[in-house]
N, CA, C, O and CB atoms as a CASP TS submission, in Angstrom:
PFRMAT TS
TARGET T0000
AUTHOR 0000-0000-0000
METHOD Language model
MODEL 1
PARENT N/A
ATOM      1  N   MET     1     -50.576  10.080 -54.177  1.00  0.00           N
ATOM      2  CA  MET     1     -48.846  10.719 -54.378  1.00  0.00           C
ATOM      3  C   MET     1     -49.206  10.800 -55.475  1.00  0.00           C
ATOM      4  O   MET     1     -49.897  10.076 -56.191  1.00  0.00           O
ATOM      5  CB  MET     1     -47.270   9.891 -54.115  1.00  0.00           C
ATOM      6  N   GLU     2     -48.437  12.242 -55.684  1.00  0.00           N
ATOM      7  CA  GLU     2     -48.123  12.756 -57.236  1.00  0.00           C
ATOM      8  C   GLU     2     -46.660  12.392 -57.478  1.00  0.00           C
ATOM      9  O   GLU     2     -45.727  12.484 -56.681  1.00  0.00           O
ATOM     10  CB  GLU     2     -48.334  14.525 -57.482  1.00  0.00           C
ATOM     11  N   ILE     3     -46.651  12.006 -58.609  1.00  0.00           N
ATOM     12  CA  ILE     3     -44.986  11.464 -59.214  1.00  0.00           C
ATOM     13  C   ILE     3     -45.180  12.570 -60.625  1.00  0.00           C
ATOM     14  O   ILE     3     -46.066  12.560 -61.480  1.00  0.00           O
ATOM     15  CB  ILE     3     -44.772   9.119 -59.808  1.00  0.00           C
ATOM     16  N   PHE     4     -43.908  13.550 -60.467  1.00  0.00           N
ATOM     17  CA  PHE     4     -43.584  14.474 -61.485  1.00  0.00           C
ATOM     18  C   PHE     4     -42.036  13.982 -62.079  1.00  0.00           C
ATOM     19  O   PHE     4     -41.022  13.633 -61.475  1.00  0.00           O
ATOM     20  CB  PHE     4     -43.625  16.071 -60.815  1.00  0.00           C
ATOM     21  N   GLN     5     -42.291  14.100 -63.319  1.00  0.00           N
ATOM     22  CA  GLN     5     -40.982  13.834 -64.404  1.00  0.00           C
ATOM     23  C   GLN     5     -39.812  15.126 -64.651  1.00  0.00           C
ATOM     24  O   GLN     5     -39.983  16.309 -64.948  1.00  0.00           O
ATOM     25  CB  GLN     5     -41.725  13.536 -66.054  1.00  0.00           C
ATOM     26  N   SER     6     -39.092  14.664 -64.499  1.00  0.00           N
ATOM     27  CA  SER     6     -38.013  15.938 -64.336  1.00  0.00           C
ATOM     28  C   SER     6     -37.945  16.068 -66.258  1.00  0.00           C
ATOM     29  O   SER     6     -38.697  15.549 -67.083  1.00  0.00           O
ATOM     30  CB  SER     6     -35.997  15.376 -63.236  1.00  0.00           C
ATOM     31  N   LEU     7     -37.064  16.723 -66.411  1.00  0.00           N
ATOM     32  CA  LEU     7     -37.086  17.221 -67.736  1.00  0.00           C
ATOM     33  C   LEU     7     -36.131  16.160 -68.469  1.00  0.00           C
ATOM     34  O   LEU     7     -36.335  15.584 -69.538  1.00  0.00           O
ATOM     35  CB  LEU     7     -36.583  18.825 -67.828  1.00  0.00           C
ATOM     36  N   LYS     8     -35.119  16.068 -67.672  1.00  0.00           N
ATOM     37  CA  LYS     8     -34.184  14.950 -68.049  1.00  0.00           C
ATOM     38  C   LYS     8     -34.356  13.600 -68.529  1.00  0.00           C
ATOM     39  O   LYS     8     -33.918  12.960 -69.485  1.00  0.00           O
ATOM     40  CB  LYS     8     -33.575  14.745 -67.154  1.00  0.00           C
ATOM     41  N   PHE     9     -35.386  13.297 -67.251  1.00  0.00           N
ATOM     42  CA  PHE     9     -36.162  11.825 -67.140  1.00  0.00           C
ATOM     43  C   PHE     9     -37.087  11.765 -68.572  1.00  0.00           C
ATOM     44  O   PHE     9     -37.305  10.750 -69.234  1.00  0.00           O
ATOM     45  CB  PHE     9     -37.335  11.729 -65.537  1.00  0.00           C
ATOM     46  N   ARG    10     -37.517  13.000 -68.826  1.00  0.00           N
ATOM     47  CA  ARG    10     -38.858  12.912 -69.912  1.00  0.00           C
ATOM     48  C   ARG    10     -38.041  12.674 -70.878  1.00  0.00           C
ATOM     49  O   ARG    10     -38.379  11.677 -71.516  1.00  0.00           O
ATOM     50  CB  ARG    10     -39.960  14.264 -70.235  1.00  0.00           C
ATOM     51  N   GLN    11     -36.925  13.272 -71.321  1.00  0.00           N
ATOM     52  CA  GLN    11     -36.245  13.380 -72.849  1.00  0.00           C
ATOM     53  C   GLN    11     -35.445  12.139 -72.804  1.00  0.00           C
ATOM     54  O   GLN    11     -35.148  11.626 -73.882  1.00  0.00           O
ATOM     55  CB  GLN    11     -35.189  14.842 -73.200  1.00  0.00           C
ATOM     56  N   ALA    12     -35.005  11.514 -71.560  1.00  0.00           N
ATOM     57  CA  ALA    12     -34.711  10.221 -71.829  1.00  0.00           C
ATOM     58  C   ALA    12     -35.265   8.655 -71.898  1.00  0.00           C
ATOM     59  O   ALA    12     -34.719   7.612 -72.257  1.00  0.00           O
ATOM     60  CB  ALA    12     -34.050  10.234 -71.259  1.00  0.00           C
ATOM     61  N   TYR    13     -36.772   8.995 -71.326  1.00  0.00           N
ATOM     62  CA  TYR    13     -37.928   8.177 -71.545  1.00  0.00           C
ATOM     63  C   TYR    13     -38.479   8.422 -72.879  1.00  0.00           C
ATOM     64  O   TYR    13     -39.381   7.595 -73.011  1.00  0.00           O
ATOM     65  CB  TYR    13     -38.954   8.408 -70.520  1.00  0.00           C
ATOM     66  N   LYS    14     -38.395   9.127 -73.914  1.00  0.00           N
ATOM     67  CA  LYS    14     -38.819   9.293 -75.094  1.00  0.00           C
ATOM     68  C   LYS    14     -38.345   8.520 -75.928  1.00  0.00           C
ATOM     69  O   LYS    14     -38.945   7.903 -76.808  1.00  0.00           O
ATOM     70  CB  LYS    14     -38.704  10.337 -75.457  1.00  0.00           C
ATOM     71  N   LYS    15     -36.767   8.531 -75.570  1.00  0.00           N
ATOM     72  CA  LYS    15     -36.138   7.776 -76.738  1.00  0.00           C
ATOM     73  C   LYS    15     -35.892   6.179 -76.214  1.00  0.00           C
ATOM     74  O   LYS    15     -34.919   5.587 -76.681  1.00  0.00           O
ATOM     75  CB  LYS    15     -34.597   8.572 -77.209  1.00  0.00           C
ATOM     76  N   LEU    16     -36.625   5.598 -75.407  1.00  0.00           N
ATOM     77  CA  LEU    16     -36.795   4.389 -74.949  1.00  0.00           C
ATOM     78  C   LEU    16     -37.859   3.772 -75.873  1.00  0.00           C
ATOM     79  O   LEU    16     -38.812   4.297 -76.449  1.00  0.00           O
ATOM     80  CB  LEU    16     -37.131   4.411 -73.501  1.00  0.00           C
ATOM     81  N   PHE    17     -37.310   2.200 -75.839  1.00  0.00           N
ATOM     82  CA  PHE    17     -38.135   1.284 -77.078  1.00  0.00           C
ATOM     83  C   PHE    17     -39.306   1.030 -76.346  1.00  0.00           C
ATOM     84  O   PHE    17     -39.175   0.856 -75.135  1.00  0.00           O
ATOM     85  CB  PHE    17     -37.396  -0.296 -77.673  1.00  0.00           C
ATOM     86  N   LYS    18     -40.544   0.968 -76.897  1.00  0.00           N
ATOM     87  CA  LYS    18     -41.864   0.425 -76.387  1.00  0.00           C
ATOM     88  C   LYS    18     -41.817  -0.549 -74.866  1.00  0.00           C
ATOM     89  O   LYS    18     -42.672  -0.405 -73.991  1.00  0.00           O
ATOM     90  CB  LYS    18     -42.446  -0.541 -77.684  1.00  0.00           C
ATOM     91  N   ASN    19     -40.835  -1.390 -74.774  1.00  0.00           N
ATOM     92  CA  ASN    19     -40.695  -2.700 -74.129  1.00  0.00           C
ATOM     93  C   ASN    19     -40.151  -2.063 -73.019  1.00  0.00           C
ATOM     94  O   ASN    19     -40.438  -2.501 -71.905  1.00  0.00           O
ATOM     95  CB  ASN    19     -39.823  -3.903 -74.830  1.00  0.00           C
ATOM     96  N   GLN    20     -39.290  -0.939 -73.152  1.00  0.00           N
ATOM     97  CA  GLN    20     -38.569  -0.534 -72.198  1.00  0.00           C
ATOM     98  C   GLN    20     -39.361   0.452 -71.465  1.00  0.00           C
ATOM     99  O   GLN    20     -39.189   0.654 -70.263  1.00  0.00           O
ATOM    100  CB  GLN    20     -37.356  -0.087 -72.653  1.00  0.00           C
ATOM    101  N   LYS    21     -40.216   1.060 -72.164  1.00  0.00           N
ATOM    102  CA  LYS    21     -40.901   2.221 -71.303  1.00  0.00           C
ATOM    103  C   LYS    21     -42.266   1.380 -70.422  1.00  0.00           C
ATOM    104  O   LYS    21     -42.935   1.915 -69.537  1.00  0.00           O
ATOM    105  CB  LYS    21     -41.570   3.669 -72.549  1.00  0.00           C
ATOM    106  N   SER    22     -42.441   0.008 -70.914  1.00  0.00           N
ATOM    107  CA  SER    22     -43.684  -0.537 -70.142  1.00  0.00           C
ATOM    108  C   SER    22     -42.706  -1.307 -68.683  1.00  0.00           C
ATOM    109  O   SER    22     -43.246  -1.653 -67.633  1.00  0.00           O
ATOM    110  CB  SER    22     -44.803  -1.926 -71.361  1.00  0.00           C
ATOM    111  N   ALA    23     -41.258  -1.430 -68.970  1.00  0.00           N
ATOM    112  CA  ALA    23     -40.518  -2.005 -67.841  1.00  0.00           C
ATOM    113  C   ALA    23     -40.300  -0.763 -66.781  1.00  0.00           C
ATOM    114  O   ALA    23     -40.242  -0.841 -65.554  1.00  0.00           O
ATOM    115  CB  ALA    23     -39.044  -2.689 -68.382  1.00  0.00           C
ATOM    116  N   VAL    24     -40.218   0.162 -67.441  1.00  0.00           N
ATOM    117  CA  VAL    24     -40.184   1.367 -66.232  1.00  0.00           C
ATOM    118  C   VAL    24     -41.172   2.009 -65.813  1.00  0.00           C
ATOM    119  O   VAL    24     -41.005   2.754 -64.847  1.00  0.00           O
ATOM    120  CB  VAL    24     -39.473   2.409 -66.479  1.00  0.00           C
ATOM    121  N   ASN    25     -42.666   1.878 -66.520  1.00  0.00           N
ATOM    122  CA  ASN    25     -43.812   1.822 -66.086  1.00  0.00           C
ATOM    123  C   ASN    25     -44.249   0.856 -64.977  1.00  0.00           C
ATOM    124  O   ASN    25     -45.076   1.231 -64.146  1.00  0.00           O
ATOM    125  CB  ASN    25     -44.437   1.683 -67.069  1.00  0.00           C
ATOM    126  N   GLU    26     -43.834  -0.110 -64.946  1.00  0.00           N
ATOM    127  CA  GLU    26     -43.951  -1.425 -63.971  1.00  0.00           C
ATOM    128  C   GLU    26     -43.293  -0.834 -62.912  1.00  0.00           C
ATOM    129  O   GLU    26     -44.010  -0.438 -61.993  1.00  0.00           O
ATOM    130  CB  GLU    26     -43.226  -2.938 -64.455  1.00  0.00           C
ATOM    131  N   GLU    27     -41.788  -0.638 -62.793  1.00  0.00           N
ATOM    132  CA  GLU    27     -41.021  -0.318 -61.698  1.00  0.00           C
ATOM    133  C   GLU    27     -41.958   1.151 -60.525  1.00  0.00           C
ATOM    134  O   GLU    27     -42.229   1.255 -59.328  1.00  0.00           O
ATOM    135  CB  GLU    27     -39.360   0.192 -62.542  1.00  0.00           C
ATOM    136  N   ILE    28     -42.184   2.157 -61.983  1.00  0.00           N
ATOM    137  CA  ILE    28     -42.864   3.357 -61.264  1.00  0.00           C
ATOM    138  C   ILE    28     -44.005   2.929 -60.511  1.00  0.00           C
ATOM    139  O   ILE    28     -44.276   3.609 -59.521  1.00  0.00           O
ATOM    140  CB  ILE    28     -43.340   4.450 -62.231  1.00  0.00           C
ATOM    141  N   LYS    29     -44.659   2.039 -60.749  1.00  0.00           N
ATOM    142  CA  LYS    29     -45.953   1.423 -60.311  1.00  0.00           C
ATOM    143  C   LYS    29     -45.628   1.013 -58.994  1.00  0.00           C
ATOM    144  O   LYS    29     -46.284   1.233 -57.976  1.00  0.00           O
ATOM    145  CB  LYS    29     -46.496   0.219 -61.200  1.00  0.00           C
ATOM    146  N   LYS    30     -44.366   0.285 -59.122  1.00  0.00           N
ATOM    147  CA  LYS    30     -44.304  -0.559 -57.576  1.00  0.00           C
ATOM    148  C   LYS    30     -43.786   0.642 -56.710  1.00  0.00           C
ATOM    149  O   LYS    30     -44.209   0.866 -55.575  1.00  0.00           O
ATOM    150  CB  LYS    30     -43.040  -2.124 -57.464  1.00  0.00           C
ATOM    151  N   ILE    31     -43.098   1.186 -57.169  1.00  0.00           N
ATOM    152  CA  ILE    31     -42.331   2.180 -56.130  1.00  0.00           C
ATOM    153  C   ILE    31     -43.444   3.005 -55.654  1.00  0.00           C
ATOM    154  O   ILE    31     -43.556   3.096 -54.432  1.00  0.00           O
ATOM    155  CB  ILE    31     -41.070   3.186 -56.811  1.00  0.00           C
ATOM    156  N   SER    32     -44.368   3.680 -56.463  1.00  0.00           N
ATOM    157  CA  SER    32     -45.159   4.276 -55.667  1.00  0.00           C
ATOM    158  C   SER    32     -46.243   3.764 -54.758  1.00  0.00           C
ATOM    159  O   SER    32     -46.797   4.519 -53.958  1.00  0.00           O
ATOM    160  CB  SER    32     -45.576   4.976 -56.319  1.00  0.00           C
ATOM    161  N   GLN    33     -46.533   2.575 -54.861  1.00  0.00           N
ATOM    162  CA  GLN    33     -47.280   1.345 -54.026  1.00  0.00           C
ATOM    163  C   GLN    33     -46.722   1.132 -52.894  1.00  0.00           C
ATOM    164  O   GLN    33     -47.404   1.122 -51.869  1.00  0.00           O
ATOM    165  CB  GLN    33     -47.298  -0.003 -54.656  1.00  0.00           C
ATOM    166  N   ASN    34     -45.260   0.903 -52.871  1.00  0.00           N
ATOM    167  CA  ASN    34     -44.500   0.922 -51.733  1.00  0.00           C
ATOM    168  C   ASN    34     -43.324   1.410 -51.622  1.00  0.00           C
ATOM    169  O   ASN    34     -42.272   0.790 -51.781  1.00  0.00           O
ATOM    170  CB  ASN    34     -44.381  -0.062 -51.350  1.00  0.00           C
ATOM    171  N   PRO    35     -43.476   2.787 -51.284  1.00  0.00           N
ATOM    172  CA  PRO    35     -42.180   3.846 -51.542  1.00  0.00           C
ATOM    173  C   PRO    35     -40.712   3.161 -51.012  1.00  0.00           C
ATOM    174  O   PRO    35     -39.630   3.377 -51.559  1.00  0.00           O
ATOM    175  CB  PRO    35     -42.461   5.438 -50.550  1.00  0.00           C
ATOM    176  N   SER    36     -40.892   2.402 -49.980  1.00  0.00           N
ATOM    177  CA  SER    36     -39.530   1.681 -48.957  1.00  0.00           C
ATOM    178  C   SER    36     -38.779   0.883 -49.923  1.00  0.00           C
ATOM    179  O   SER    36     -37.589   0.660 -49.699  1.00  0.00           O
ATOM    180  CB  SER    36     -40.044   0.490 -47.537  1.00  0.00           C
ATOM    181  N   VAL    37     -39.452   0.342 -51.171  1.00  0.00           N
ATOM    182  CA  VAL    37     -38.603  -0.486 -52.128  1.00  0.00           C
ATOM    183  C   VAL    37     -37.809  -0.214 -52.735  1.00  0.00           C
ATOM    184  O   VAL    37     -36.817  -0.932 -52.852  1.00  0.00           O
ATOM    185  CB  VAL    37     -38.995  -0.962 -52.862  1.00  0.00           C
ATOM    186  N   GLY    38     -37.975   1.137 -53.460  1.00  0.00           N
ATOM    187  CA  GLY    38     -37.060   2.167 -53.787  1.00  0.00           C
ATOM    188  C   GLY    38     -35.426   2.548 -53.371  1.00  0.00           C
ATOM    189  O   GLY    38     -35.142   1.777 -52.455  1.00  0.00           O
ATOM    190  N   GLU    39     -34.608   3.155 -53.583  1.00  0.00           N
ATOM    191  CA  GLU    39     -33.759   3.550 -53.177  1.00  0.00           C
ATOM    192  C   GLU    39     -34.098   5.185 -53.106  1.00  0.00           C
ATOM    193  O   GLU    39     -34.720   5.888 -53.903  1.00  0.00           O
ATOM    194  CB  GLU    39     -32.723   3.005 -53.872  1.00  0.00           C
ATOM    195  N   GLU    40     -33.580   5.448 -52.104  1.00  0.00           N
ATOM    196  CA  GLU    40     -33.894   7.159 -51.746  1.00  0.00           C
ATOM    197  C   GLU    40     -32.512   7.812 -52.124  1.00  0.00           C
ATOM    198  O   GLU    40     -31.360   7.517 -51.808  1.00  0.00           O
ATOM    199  CB  GLU    40     -34.306   7.559 -49.841  1.00  0.00           C
ATOM    200  N   LYS    41     -33.111   8.938 -53.019  1.00  0.00           N
ATOM    201  CA  LYS    41     -31.947   9.762 -53.719  1.00  0.00           C
ATOM    202  C   LYS    41     -31.166  10.622 -52.600  1.00  0.00           C
ATOM    203  O   LYS    41     -31.666  11.106 -51.585  1.00  0.00           O
ATOM    204  CB  LYS    41     -32.596  10.844 -54.930  1.00  0.00           C
ATOM    205  N   LYS    42     -29.861  10.696 -53.009  1.00  0.00           N
ATOM    206  CA  LYS    42     -28.923  11.259 -51.830  1.00  0.00           C
ATOM    207  C   LYS    42     -29.217  12.849 -52.214  1.00  0.00           C
ATOM    208  O   LYS    42     -28.692  13.749 -51.559  1.00  0.00           O
ATOM    209  CB  LYS    42     -27.013  10.710 -51.916  1.00  0.00           C
TER
END
């Protein structure tokens, strides 16, 4: 599975604090392992 960052996400991610980045990374890992966990984009 390939995960791509959109430009807006990349810019917002840069501004996060270190602890927030690790939380985002953990959630991305969870969703990549089981895609049915996340909400589908409309």
